[in-house]
C-alpha positions as CSV (number, residue, x, y, z in Angstrom):
1,Y,113.4,109.7,87.2
2,R,109.7,109.7,86.0
3,P,107.8,112.8,87.0
4,D,104.6,111.2,85.8
5,L,105.0,108.6,88.6
6,I,105.1,111.0,91.4
7,P,102.5,109.8,94.0
8,S,99.5,111.7,95.1
9,Q,99.8,114.7,97.6
10,R,98.5,112.5,100.4
11,A,101.0,109.7,99.7
12,L,103.9,112.2,99.4
13,E,103.0,113.8,102.8
14,K,102.7,110.4,104.6
15,E,106.0,109.1,103.1
16,H,108.0,112.1,103.7
17,Q,106.7,112.6,107.2
18,E,107.6,109.1,108.1
19,Q,111.0,109.3,106.7
20,V,112.0,112.6,108.4
21,H,110.4,111.3,111.6
22,L,112.8,108.3,111.6
23,L,115.8,110.4,110.7
24,A,115.2,113.3,113.0
25,G,115.7,111.1,116.0
26,T,119.2,110.1,115.1
27,P,122.4,112.2,115.6
28,I,122.5,113.7,112.2
29,D,123.7,117.2,111.3
30,F,121.1,117.8,108.6
31,L,118.6,116.3,106.3
32,L,119.7,116.0,102.6
33,L,116.7,115.8,100.5
34,E,117.8,114.7,97.1
35,T,117.2,113.8,93.6
36,F,113.8,115.4,93.2
37,N,112.3,115.7,89.7
38,S,109.6,118.3,90.7
39,I,109.0,121.3,92.9
40,R,105.9,119.7,94.2
41,E,107.5,116.6,95.8
42,A,110.6,118.7,97.0
43,A,108.3,121.2,98.8
44,V,106.4,118.4,100.6
45,A,109.6,116.8,101.7
46,A,111.0,120.2,102.8
47,R,107.9,121.0,104.8
48,A,108.2,117.7,106.6
49,A,112.0,118.1,107.3
50,A,111.6,121.7,108.4
51,A,109.0,120.7,111.0
52,T,111.8,118.5,112.7
53,G,113.9,121.7,113.4
54,K,116.9,119.9,111.8
55,P,118.7,122.0,109.0
56,L,117.8,120.7,105.4
57,A,119.4,120.9,102.0
58,V,117.4,120.1,98.8
59,S,118.7,118.6,95.6
60,F,117.0,118.0,92.3
61,T,117.8,116.0,89.2
62,A,117.7,118.0,85.9
63,N,116.9,117.6,82.3
64,A,119.2,118.2,79.3
65,D,118.4,122.1,79.4
66,G,119.5,122.3,83.0
67,D,115.9,122.8,84.3
68,I,114.4,120.6,86.9
69,L,113.7,117.2,85.3
70,N,109.9,117.8,84.9
71,G,110.6,121.3,83.3
72,D,110.1,123.3,86.6
73,T,112.4,126.3,86.8
74,W,115.1,126.9,89.4
75,D,113.7,130.4,90.3
76,E,110.3,128.9,91.1
77,A,111.9,126.1,93.1
78,I,114.1,128.5,95.1
79,R,111.2,130.9,95.6
80,Q,109.0,128.1,97.0
81,L,111.7,126.4,99.1
82,C,112.8,129.6,100.8
83,D,109.9,129.3,103.3
84,Y,111.6,126.1,104.7
85,H,115.0,127.8,105.0
86,P,117.3,125.3,103.2
87,I,121.0,125.6,104.0
88,A,121.8,124.7,100.3
89,I,120.2,124.0,96.9
90,L,121.8,121.4,94.8
91,V,121.6,119.4,91.6
92,N,122.7,115.8,91.5
93,C,122.5,112.5,89.7
94,V,123.1,114.0,86.2
95,S,126.0,114.3,83.8
96,E,128.6,117.0,84.5
97,A,127.3,119.0,81.4
98,V,123.8,119.0,82.7
99,A,125.0,119.9,86.2
100,T,126.9,122.8,84.7
101,K,123.8,124.0,82.8
102,A,121.8,123.7,85.9
103,L,124.3,125.8,88.0
104,E,124.3,128.5,85.4
105,K,120.6,128.9,86.2
106,I,120.7,128.3,89.9
107,R,123.3,131.0,90.5
108,N,121.0,133.7,89.2
109,S,118.5,133.2,92.0
110,A,120.1,131.3,94.7
111,T,120.1,133.0,98.1
112,V,121.9,130.1,99.9
113,P,125.0,128.2,99.1
114,F,124.6,125.9,96.0
115,G,126.4,123.3,94.3
116,A,126.4,119.9,92.3
117,Y,127.2,116.3,92.8
118,A,127.1,114.8,89.3
119,N,127.6,111.3,88.0
120,G,131.0,110.0,87.1
121,S,132.0,107.1,85.0
122,G,129.1,105.0,83.7
123,E,125.5,105.4,82.6
124,A,122.1,105.0,84.0
125,N,120.6,101.4,83.3
126,N,117.1,100.3,83.7
127,E,118.0,96.8,84.8
128,D,121.1,97.5,87.0
129,G,120.3,101.1,88.1
130,W,123.9,102.1,87.2
131,R,126.3,100.5,84.9
132,F,129.9,101.3,85.6
133,T,132.5,101.9,82.9
134,T,136.2,101.4,82.9
135,T,136.8,104.6,81.3
136,D,138.7,107.0,83.6
137,R,136.8,110.3,83.6
138,I,138.3,111.9,86.6
139,D,140.1,114.5,84.6
140,K,136.8,115.5,82.8
141,Y,135.0,115.6,86.1
142,L,137.8,117.8,87.6
143,H,137.4,120.2,84.7
144,S,133.6,120.4,85.4
145,C,134.2,121.0,89.1
146,S,136.5,123.9,88.3
147,L,133.7,125.4,86.1
148,W,131.2,124.9,88.9
149,I,133.6,126.7,91.3
150,E,133.8,129.6,88.7
151,L,130.0,129.7,88.7
152,G,129.9,130.2,92.4
153,A,129.3,126.7,93.6
154,T,130.7,126.1,97.1
155,I,129.5,122.4,97.5
156,I,131.0,119.8,95.2
157,G,130.6,116.2,95.4
158,G,130.1,112.9,93.5
159,C,127.0,110.8,92.7
160,C,126.6,107.6,90.8
161,G,129.8,106.3,89.1
162,T,132.2,108.4,91.3
163,N,134.4,106.8,94.0
164,P,137.1,107.8,96.4
165,E,139.5,108.6,93.7
166,Y,137.1,111.4,92.5
167,T,136.7,112.6,96.1
168,R,140.4,112.9,96.5
169,A,140.9,114.7,93.2
170,Y,138.1,117.3,93.6
171,S,139.0,117.9,97.3
172,R,142.2,119.4,96.2
173,L,140.5,122.2,94.0
174,K,140.8,125.6,95.5
175,R,138.4,128.4,95.2
176,G,139.1,131.8,93.8
Protein backbone atom coordinates (compact mmCIF):
# COMPACT_ATOMS: atom_id res chain seq x y z
CA TYR A 1 0.00 0.00 0.00
CA ARG A 2 3.03 2.23 -0.38
CA PRO A 3 3.60 3.26 -3.99
CA ASP A 4 6.98 4.67 -2.96
CA LEU A 5 8.12 1.12 -2.13
CA ILE A 6 7.51 -0.40 -5.56
CA PRO A 7 10.66 -2.27 -6.58
CA SER A 8 12.81 -1.41 -9.58
CA GLN A 9 11.68 -2.38 -13.07
CA ARG A 10 14.20 -5.24 -13.17
CA ALA A 11 13.05 -6.59 -9.78
CA LEU A 12 9.39 -6.36 -10.80
CA GLU A 13 10.01 -8.25 -14.01
CA LYS A 14 11.96 -10.99 -12.23
CA GLU A 15 9.40 -11.40 -9.43
CA HIS A 16 6.31 -11.41 -11.64
CA GLN A 17 7.83 -13.73 -14.24
CA GLU A 18 8.75 -16.17 -11.48
CA GLN A 19 5.28 -16.06 -9.94
CA VAL A 20 3.35 -16.54 -13.19
CA HIS A 21 5.73 -19.31 -14.28
CA LEU A 22 4.94 -21.21 -11.07
CA LEU A 23 1.20 -20.67 -11.42
CA ALA A 24 0.90 -21.28 -15.17
CA GLY A 25 1.88 -24.91 -14.72
CA THR A 26 -1.07 -25.57 -12.41
CA PRO A 27 -4.67 -26.35 -13.43
CA ILE A 28 -5.95 -22.78 -12.94
CA ASP A 29 -8.63 -21.10 -15.01
CA PHE A 30 -7.04 -17.65 -15.02
CA LEU A 31 -4.50 -15.46 -13.26
CA LEU A 32 -5.91 -12.84 -10.89
CA LEU A 33 -3.35 -10.06 -10.57
CA GLU A 34 -4.49 -8.03 -7.61
CA THR A 35 -4.09 -5.13 -5.23
CA PHE A 36 -1.77 -3.10 -7.45
CA ASN A 37 -1.19 0.51 -6.45
CA SER A 38 0.32 1.66 -9.76
CA ILE A 39 -0.06 1.04 -13.46
CA ARG A 40 3.68 0.45 -13.74
CA GLU A 41 3.66 -2.68 -11.61
CA ALA A 42 0.34 -3.94 -12.95
CA ALA A 43 1.62 -3.67 -16.53
CA VAL A 44 4.75 -5.68 -15.69
CA ALA A 45 2.62 -8.39 -14.06
CA ALA A 46 0.12 -8.39 -16.93
CA ARG A 47 2.89 -8.73 -19.52
CA ALA A 48 4.35 -11.70 -17.64
CA ALA A 49 0.92 -13.28 -17.20
CA ALA A 50 -0.08 -12.79 -20.84
CA ALA A 51 3.08 -14.60 -21.93
CA THR A 52 1.75 -17.78 -20.26
CA GLY A 53 -1.30 -17.89 -22.51
CA LYS A 54 -3.60 -18.05 -19.48
CA PRO A 55 -6.44 -15.52 -19.22
CA LEU A 56 -5.79 -12.72 -16.72
CA ALA A 57 -7.76 -10.21 -14.68
CA VAL A 58 -6.21 -7.14 -13.08
CA SER A 59 -7.28 -5.48 -9.84
CA PHE A 60 -6.05 -2.28 -8.25
CA THR A 61 -6.41 -0.67 -4.87
CA ALA A 62 -7.62 2.93 -4.89
CA ASN A 63 -7.28 6.21 -3.03
CA ALA A 64 -10.06 8.23 -1.37
CA ASP A 65 -10.90 9.90 -4.71
CA GLY A 66 -11.43 6.54 -6.39
CA ASP A 67 -8.30 6.79 -8.53
CA ILE A 68 -5.56 4.16 -8.40
CA LEU A 69 -3.75 4.48 -5.08
CA ASN A 70 -0.69 6.33 -6.45
CA GLY A 71 -2.93 8.76 -8.37
CA ASP A 72 -2.82 7.01 -11.77
CA THR A 73 -6.10 7.19 -13.65
CA TRP A 74 -8.35 4.32 -14.62
CA ASP A 75 -8.47 5.58 -18.21
CA GLU A 76 -4.71 5.25 -18.48
CA ALA A 77 -4.64 1.88 -16.71
CA ILE A 78 -7.26 0.42 -19.02
CA ARG A 79 -5.51 1.88 -22.08
CA GLN A 80 -2.14 0.39 -21.09
CA LEU A 81 -3.52 -2.98 -20.02
CA CYS A 82 -5.60 -3.56 -23.16
CA ASP A 83 -2.48 -4.88 -24.93
CA TYR A 84 -2.57 -7.86 -22.53
CA HIS A 85 -6.28 -8.60 -23.12
CA PRO A 86 -7.49 -8.80 -19.52
CA ILE A 87 -10.80 -10.55 -19.00
CA ALA A 88 -11.72 -8.06 -16.25
CA ILE A 89 -10.64 -4.85 -14.52
CA LEU A 90 -11.33 -4.69 -10.80
CA VAL A 91 -10.84 -2.68 -7.63
CA ASN A 92 -10.16 -4.43 -4.33
CA CYS A 93 -9.02 -4.09 -0.73
CA VAL A 94 -10.73 -0.73 -0.17
CA SER A 95 -13.84 0.46 1.65
CA GLU A 96 -17.18 0.12 -0.10
CA ALA A 97 -17.33 3.91 -0.56
CA VAL A 98 -13.94 4.00 -2.28
CA ALA A 99 -14.88 1.01 -4.44
CA THR A 100 -18.02 2.85 -5.53
CA LYS A 101 -16.03 5.97 -6.48
CA ALA A 102 -13.57 3.82 -8.43
CA LEU A 103 -16.35 1.99 -10.30
CA GLU A 104 -17.90 5.32 -11.27
CA LYS A 105 -14.60 6.05 -13.06
CA ILE A 106 -13.90 2.57 -14.39
CA ARG A 107 -17.25 2.28 -16.12
CA ASN A 108 -16.47 5.28 -18.31
CA SER A 109 -13.57 3.56 -20.06
CA ALA A 110 -13.92 -0.17 -19.39
CA THR A 111 -14.03 -2.34 -22.48
CA VAL A 112 -14.18 -5.60 -20.52
CA PRO A 113 -16.24 -6.76 -17.54
CA PHE A 114 -15.45 -4.85 -14.35
CA GLY A 115 -16.25 -5.06 -10.68
CA ALA A 116 -15.18 -4.77 -7.08
CA TYR A 117 -14.36 -6.84 -4.05
CA ALA A 118 -14.13 -4.45 -1.15
CA ASN A 119 -13.32 -4.86 2.51
CA GLY A 120 -15.99 -5.75 5.03
CA SER A 121 -16.00 -5.44 8.79
CA GLY A 122 -12.73 -4.20 10.19
CA GLU A 123 -9.90 -1.88 9.37
CA ALA A 124 -6.34 -2.00 8.10
CA ASN A 125 -3.80 -2.35 10.88
CA ASN A 126 -0.03 -2.05 10.52
CA GLU A 127 0.70 -4.69 13.16
CA ASP A 128 -1.92 -7.31 12.34
CA GLY A 129 -2.55 -6.55 8.66
CA TRP A 130 -6.28 -6.51 9.34
CA ARG A 131 -8.18 -5.98 12.56
CA PHE A 132 -11.67 -7.47 12.50
CA THR A 133 -14.58 -5.75 14.21
CA THR A 134 -17.69 -7.34 15.61
CA THR A 135 -19.94 -4.79 13.97
CA ASP A 136 -22.19 -6.46 11.43
CA ARG A 137 -21.83 -4.51 8.21
CA ILE A 138 -23.38 -6.97 5.79
CA ASP A 139 -26.45 -4.79 5.13
CA LYS A 140 -24.20 -1.82 4.33
CA TYR A 141 -22.05 -4.00 2.09
CA LEU A 142 -25.13 -5.29 0.25
CA HIS A 143 -26.29 -1.72 -0.36
CA SER A 144 -22.89 -0.97 -1.92
CA CYS A 145 -23.06 -4.14 -4.03
CA SER A 146 -26.43 -3.00 -5.36
CA LEU A 147 -24.91 0.35 -6.31
CA TRP A 148 -22.06 -1.44 -8.07
CA ILE A 149 -24.54 -3.47 -10.11
CA GLU A 150 -26.35 -0.24 -11.06
CA LEU A 151 -22.99 1.15 -12.23
CA GLY A 152 -22.57 -1.88 -14.51
CA ALA A 153 -20.32 -4.09 -12.42
CA THR A 154 -20.72 -7.77 -13.28
CA ILE A 155 -18.11 -9.09 -10.85
CA ILE A 156 -18.69 -8.69 -7.12
CA GLY A 157 -16.84 -10.29 -4.27
CA GLY A 158 -15.34 -9.68 -0.88
CA CYS A 159 -11.85 -8.90 0.37
CA CYS A 160 -10.49 -8.37 3.90
CA GLY A 161 -13.08 -8.55 6.63
CA THR A 162 -15.67 -10.45 4.58
CA ASN A 163 -16.67 -14.03 5.18
CA PRO A 164 -19.10 -16.69 3.88
CA GLU A 165 -22.06 -14.72 5.29
CA TYR A 166 -21.16 -11.82 2.99
CA THR A 167 -20.81 -14.21 0.04
CA ARG A 168 -24.21 -15.78 0.70
CA ALA A 169 -25.81 -12.36 0.97
CA TYR A 170 -24.41 -10.75 -2.18
CA SER A 171 -24.82 -13.93 -4.22
CA ARG A 172 -28.59 -13.43 -3.89
CA LEU A 173 -28.49 -10.03 -5.57
CA LYS A 174 -29.94 -9.96 -9.05
CA ARG A 175 -28.93 -7.79 -11.95
CA GLY A 176 -31.25 -5.51 -13.78
